[in-house]
C-alpha positions as CSV (number, residue, x, y, z in Angstrom):
1,G,-6.2,13.8,17.3
2,T,-8.8,11.6,18.9
3,S,-9.0,7.8,18.6
4,Y,-12.4,6.1,18.3
5,A,-13.5,2.4,18.4
6,V,-15.9,2.4,15.4
7,S,-18.3,-0.5,15.2
8,A,-21.4,-1.2,13.1
9,T,-23.3,1.2,15.1
10,A,-22.9,4.9,14.1
11,V,-20.4,6.9,16.1
12,T,-20.6,10.7,15.6
13,L,-17.5,12.8,15.4
14,G,-19.4,15.8,16.9
15,V,-19.7,19.4,15.7
16,F,-16.4,20.9,14.6
17,T,-16.8,24.6,15.5
18,S,-14.6,26.7,13.2
19,A,-13.0,23.6,11.6
20,Q,-11.9,24.1,8.0
21,L,-11.1,20.4,7.6
22,V,-11.3,17.1,9.3
23,F,-8.7,14.3,8.9
24,I,-9.9,10.8,9.3
25,K,-7.6,7.7,9.3
26,H,-8.4,4.0,9.5
27,S,-5.6,2.7,11.7
28,G,-5.5,-0.7,10.1
29,F,-6.2,-2.3,13.5
30,L,-9.0,-3.2,15.7
31,A,-9.8,-1.0,18.7
32,D,-7.4,-3.1,20.8
33,G,-4.5,-1.6,18.7
34,T,-2.8,-4.9,18.3
35,T,-5.0,-7.0,16.0
36,A,-4.9,-6.3,12.3
37,S,-8.3,-5.3,10.8
38,T,-9.7,-6.1,7.3
39,V,-13.0,-4.3,8.0
40,D,-13.8,-1.1,6.0
41,V,-14.9,2.2,7.6
42,K,-17.7,4.0,5.9
43,I,-17.7,7.8,6.3
44,T,-20.9,9.7,6.0
45,M,-22.1,13.2,6.2
46,A,-25.3,13.6,8.2
47,E,-26.5,13.7,11.8
48,T,-28.4,10.4,11.5
49,I,-27.7,7.2,9.5
50,A,-31.1,7.4,7.9
51,D,-30.2,10.7,6.3
52,A,-26.6,9.8,5.6
53,T,-24.7,10.3,2.3
54,T,-21.6,8.1,2.0
55,V,-18.5,10.3,1.1
56,A,-15.8,7.6,1.4
57,V,-15.1,4.0,2.4
58,L,-11.7,3.6,4.0
59,G,-9.8,0.3,4.0
60,P,-7.1,-0.5,6.6
61,G,-4.5,2.3,6.6
62,D,-6.4,4.6,4.4
63,A,-7.1,8.2,5.3
64,I,-9.1,11.2,4.0
65,V,-9.2,14.9,4.6
66,L,-12.7,16.4,4.4
67,P,-12.8,20.2,3.8
68,Y,-15.7,22.4,4.9
69,A,-16.9,25.5,3.4
70,S,-18.9,26.4,6.5
71,D,-17.7,26.1,10.1
72,D,-20.3,23.8,11.5
73,A,-20.6,20.2,10.3
74,T,-21.4,16.9,11.9
75,P,-19.9,13.9,10.0
76,T,-21.0,10.5,11.3
77,F,-19.0,7.3,10.5
78,W,-19.2,3.6,11.2
79,A,-17.5,0.4,10.2
80,A,-19.0,-1.6,7.4
81,G,-19.2,-5.3,7.5
82,N,-19.1,-7.6,10.5
83,G,-19.3,-5.0,13.2
84,E,-15.8,-5.4,14.6
85,A,-14.6,-2.4,16.6
86,V,-12.1,-0.7,14.3
87,G,-9.5,1.9,15.5
88,V,-10.0,5.2,13.8
89,E,-8.1,8.5,14.3
90,V,-9.8,11.8,13.9
91,M,-8.4,15.4,14.0
92,G,-10.1,18.7,13.1
93,A,-8.2,21.8,12.1
94,V,-9.0,25.5,11.9
């Protein structure tokens, strides 16, 4: 998988060509990997925040698997709250 530092600014996961699912996990830590986080991560489905639909809000240690019927999707996600850089792990699977 790939680790991201997610802040209050949107961070796109990109286009998952041929992916049937995407696994997203809130690491429970800030991006530095050592400081515990209490900030939630909001997961949206859209290419821009303005058009976003929230599909989940992950607390520290939470995870979600998002299945896709088509093979081309661009989920966008960001941390809710005070804008701390939260560590998030992402993996797409065919």
